[in-house]
N, C-alpha and C positions, 0 to 999 in steps of 0.2 A: 590461300591461308587466311583465316580471320581470327580476331581476338574475341573471346566470349566471357572471360571471368567477370569483368566489370558489369556487363549486361545482366548476368545472373544475379550479381549482388544487388544491383539497382532494382531488378524485378522483385527481389525478396522484400525490399523496403516498402513496396506498394505505395509510392508517392506520386502526386500529380505535379506537373511542371509549372513553374512560375519563374519569370525572368528576375534576375538579381543584378543589382548594380550598386555602386558606391559602397563596396564591401569594406568592412572594418576588421582589420586583422586582430585575432584573439588566440591566446594559447589554450591548450586543453584544460589546464588548471583554472584559468580564468573563466572558461566556458562552464566548468563544473560549478564554480561559485555562482555564476549567473543563473544556471539552471536551478540550483537549490533555492534561490530567491524568487525566481519568476515562474517556475513550473506550476501549472494549475493542479495537477494530480497530487503533487506533494503538499500544496496548500490545503487541498481537500482532506488529506490524511492528517495534517496537523490540526485542522478544525475538529476532526473526529476524535483525536486525542484530548483536545480541550473539552469536548462534550463529555467524555467518560470521566475526566478529572472532576468536572462539576457534579456528575452523578455520584461519584465516590464521596465527594465532600458532603453530598446530601444525606448519605447514610449515617454521618456523625450525629444527626439530629434524632436518630432512633433511640438514643440513650436518654433523651430529654423528655420531660413530661409534656403531654399535650394539654393545652388550656384553651377552652372555648367559651365564648360568650353566647348564651342562648336566650331566646324569648319564646314563650308559648301563649297561644290564645286558644281557649277551649270553650265550647258552648254546650251546656247540658240541656236535657229535655225539659227540666224544671229546676227551680231553686232547691237547694238542699236545706231542709228544715228539720227541727226536732221539737217535740212537745214535752211538757213536763211529765205527762203520763208515760211517754216513751223512755224518758230518763229513769223514772221509777222502775219501769218494767225491765230496763237494761241491767238493773241491779239484781234482777231475779226475784223481786218481792212486790206484792200488790200495794196499793195505797193503804196506809194504816187507818184503822177506825178510831178516830179520836173524839167521837161524840159530837159536842157542839162545834168542834173545829172542822168537821167533815166538809161543810159547804166551802170553807176557805181552801181546804186541800183540793177539793174538786175544781175550784177556780184556778189554782196553781197548775193542776194537771192539764187544764185546757189551754194554757199559755203555749204559744208556738214561737220558736226562735229560729232565725235564718242563719245557718252555718256558713253558706256561701251562695252567692247568686249564680244564675245559670251561665252568665258570661264571666269567664275567668281569664285573667291575664297575669303572667308572671315572667320575671327575668332573673337570670343567675349566671354566675361564672362557675364552670366545671373544670376540674383538672383530674387527669389520669396519668400515673407515673409507673411504667413497668419496671419492676425491680428484679424479676427473674423470668426468662422466657425459654429456658431450656437450651440456650446457646443459639437461638434463631437470629438474634440481632447480630451477634458476632459473625454468623454464617453469611448474613446478607452483606455485611461490611466487607468480608473477605471476598465474596463473589464480585462485588463492585470493584474491588482492587484488581481482581483477576481480569475483569473486562477492560479496565484502564491499561493494564499491562499488555493485553492482547492488542489494543489499539496502538500502543507504542511499538509493538513488534511489527504490526502491519505497516506502520510508517517507515520503520527501518527496512522492511522488505521492499517497499515501494521505492525507497531511496536507492537501494542496490539495483533495482530494475532500471531506474532512470539513468544510473551511472553506466550500465551496460548499453542502454539505448544511445546515450550521448557518445560513447566510444564508437559505436557502429556508425552514427551519422558523421561524426567529426572526421574519423579516419577514412570514411568513404569519400569525403571531399578530397583528402590528400591522395587517395588512390586514383580518383578520377582526374586529378591534376596531372599525376604521373602518366596515366594512360593518354591524356590529351597531348602532353608533351611528346610522348612516344609517337603518336599518330602524326603530329606536326613534323617530326623528324623523318618519318616514313614518307610523308608527302614531299618534303624537301628533297629527299634522296631520289624518289621516283620522278620528281620534276627534272632533276639533273640528268637522270637516266633517259627520260623522254627526249630531252634536248640533245643528248649525245646520239640517241637513236636517229633523230632527224638529220643530224650532220652526216652520220655514217650512211644513211639511206641516200642522201644527196650525193655522196661520194661514190655510191654504188657498192659499198662494202657489205651491206646487209640487205636482206630482202624486205619488201614492204610489210610483210606479215610481222616481222620483228618490231618494226616501228609501231604498228597497230597494237601489238602486245604491250609495248611500253606505255602507250596512251591509255589503253584499257586499264592497266594496273594503276596508273595515276588517277584516273577517274574514280576507281574503287577506293583509293587511298583518301581522296577528297571526301567521299561519302562517309568513310569511317571516321575521318577527323571531325566532320560535322556531328556525327552521332556522339562522339566522345565529348564534344562541347555541350551538346544537349544533356548528356548524362551528368556532366559537371554542374550544369545549371540546376538540374533536378535535386541532386544531393545537397548542393549549397542552399537551395531554398528550404530543404527539409531541416538542415542544421539551423537555419534562421528561425524556423517555426518552432522547433523544440525548445529553443532558448527564449521564445516569446518576444522576439525583437522585431522592430519595424524595418530597420536598415539591415541589408544583407550582411551576413557574417562570413568572414573568410578566415580559415585557420592560419596561424603563424608558425606552427610546428611542422615537422616533417616525419615521414615514416621511419621507424627504427626497429632494431632488435637488441636484445641483451645476449651477450655471449654465454652467460650462465644464469641460472635461476636458483633460489634457495631450494633446499631439498624438499621432496614431495611431502614427507612426514610433517614438515613445518606448516605447510598449507592445510593438510588434513586436520592436524590438531587444532590449529587456529580456527578453522571452519567449525569444527564440532564444539568448540568453546564459545563461539560468538555468533553463530548463524542465527538470525532473528526468527527463522521458522521454528527452530527448536524452542526458543523462548515463548513463541506463540503457543506451542503445545503445552509448555509448562503453565502458561496462563489458563489454558483450557482445563488442565488438570486441577489447578487451584479452584476453578469454578465448580468442577465436578465434586471435589472434596467438600466444598462449602455446601453443595446440594445435599450430600450425605448428612452433614451436621444439621442442616435445616430440617431434613425429614426425620432424623432421629429426635430432634428437639420437640417434635409433635407428641412424643410419648411422655414428656415431662409436664408437670403442672405449670401454669402461668400465674405468677403472683404480681399483684399491682396495688399501689396506693391510689386512693381516689378522694376527692373532696368537692364540696359544693357550697357556694355562698350566694344567698339571695340578694339581688339588687333591688327588685321591685316586686311588690305583692299587692293584691287588692285589699281594700279596707274591709275585711270580713272576719268573722269569728274564727274560721279555719286558718286564715293567714296569721292571726294573732297567736293562735295556739302552736303554729308550726315554728320550729327554731330557725334562726337566721343562717346558720351554717352547720355543716356536718363533715366529718372525715372518717375514713375507714380503710380497711385492707381487704382485698378480694383475692380469691383463688379460683382458677378454672382448672379442673382436673379432667382430661380427656378419658372417657371410658370406652365408648364405641365410636370409631371414626368411619365415615362412609367414603373416604377418598383413597383408600388402599395404601395406608402408610408403609406397610412392609414391602409391598411391590415397588413403591417409589424409592425406598432405600436400596433395594436390589438393583433397580434401574440406574440409580446414581453410581453404585459400585461398578456396574457394567460400563458406564461412561468412563470411569477412572481407568478401568482395564483397557478400554479401547484406546484411550490417549497414550497409555504406556506402550501398547503395541505399535501405534502410529509413530511414536518417538523412536522406538528401536528401529523400525523400518526406515524412517527418515535419516537416521544416522548411517545406515548401510548405503542408502541411495546417495547421500552426500559424499561419502567416502569414494564411491564409484565415480560420481560426477567430477569431483576434484581430480582424481587420478586421470580420468579421460581428458579433461581440459588441460592438465599439466602435460600429458603426452602429446596432445595436439600442439601445444606451444613449442615443445621440443622439436616436433616434426617440422613446424614452420621455420624454426631456427636453422635446422639442418638443411632445409630446402633453400633458404636464402643463401646460406654459405656455400652450398653445393652448386648453385647456379652461376657463381662467379666465373668459373672456368668455361661454362657454356656460353656466357656472354662474350668473353674474350675470344673464344673460338668463332662465334657468330660474327663478330666485328672483323676478324681477320679474313673469314670466308667472304664477307661482303666486299672487302677491298680487292681480294683476288678475282672475284666474279666481275667487278667493275672493270678491272684492268684487262681481264681476258676478253670481255665484251668489246672493249675499245680496240682490241687487236684482232677481233673476229674469231676468237677461240671459244667463245661462250655465247649462249643464246640469251635473249631478253628474259625468257622464263627463268633461267638460272639466276639472273640478277634480282628479279622480283622476288623469287623464293628466298633468296639470301636476305633481302631487305625485310621481308615479312617474318622470316624465322628469327632474326635479331629482335624485331619488335615483340614477337610472341614470348621470347625468353625474358626480355626486360619486363613485360607485363606480368609474367608468371612470378618473377622475383618480387615485384611490387605487391602482387596479390598475396604472396606468402608472408610478406612483412605485415600486410593488413590482417591476415588470419592470426599471426602471432599477437598482434596488439589486441585483437578481440579476445583471444584466449587469456592473455595477461589481464585484461580488464575484468574478465569473468572470474579469474582466480582471486583478484583483489576484492571484487564484490563479495564473493562467497566467504572469504576470510575476513570481511569487514575491515579491509586495509585500503580503502579507496584513496585516502589522503596520502598514501605512500607512492602514488603513481609518479610523482615528481622525482623521487629518489631513483626509480628505475630509468627515468628519462635522462637523468644526469649521468648515469653510468652506462649509457647505451651506445650503440654503434649506428650511425645514420645509414639508411639504405638509399642509395642513389645510383641511377643507371647512366647519369650524364656527367 
């Protein structure tokens, strides 16, 4: 007979072995506090929240005017000039015939003035202030808020996942310790049985094959005890790593169960009210709603104020004629858009509908998951409580087999089987308690009640086989 539950659990963890020593005892609640401070994945999610908070704050500037300082250098093919004759012609009338003054007028007509030279340099401050954008600014701000809320929900979901991981690693160490202790007791019991078999063989009360059977069982027990020690080292190293510690971490708590749990409806209602995955979908819906507003805003005109103040101009006639500043109001009215505004609006509405359906499905799935986890916790409770009588029976059977063997009324195989059966029932009980704690941790994570773990621990019943 061999023990398999712990090997399966450790295999699921997928961890590599590393030796641990100088273990520092720590309770589960202390380990949870350490993980929240030291875990890299949580730190990454917190940085992601900070990122989107800054991006949301950046959208506040959309309501402010944009002010720019600009400078321009332009080179024309020639200087811009005007003659007196061109000025007269620009009035739509030819040079007047004034008799004796005609030569003088002809001279004036031939005069040329430079309006601006071919090299032009200017500098000015420009300001544009949007006063109506069809709701697109508000939509952008709402979308940024939705992205920040999505990041916050992702952080909360990551926190819940790390809580479940911690419970798996932490209580795996406790389970491994119980299994190791069980294996040590099996080894001690079979060592005593082997010694008895040697004496009985020497006295001629049993056959040599019975003594060989006892030695073989002891050798297998030693192998299983060494495996249990390695398994303990593996999960202890995993616990140390998830807490990001250099010194090995050893749990100070013990396996336990609660004789009763709050009603199922309490967990379901709490989960549906607080589960961050639902908040994440709400954040996505806010973003989709904002996209609808932004797309509809493209149908509205855009109104803005603008102004310009010249800081530097060339010393030219054109610069002297140009005013130093100007202000105005502008309107952009979209008539024909080449980006498919109506289809974008419909696409955004489809995104909103998709999120609503996803949220409805998520609520159904969460209700089923909570119910499943709750029933698994109850099953584990019942298994722990139901194995008490089996353990008592196994202990009594082992005593009888030992006594019968010493009297020549039982075989070595009977004693070995009794010893291993007791160990298997004890391990089954510890594994059931482990499964209960995993289910409890999952229920608390789903219902966002991780900090209530200590209350369940205070009102618990310790699970001990020794």
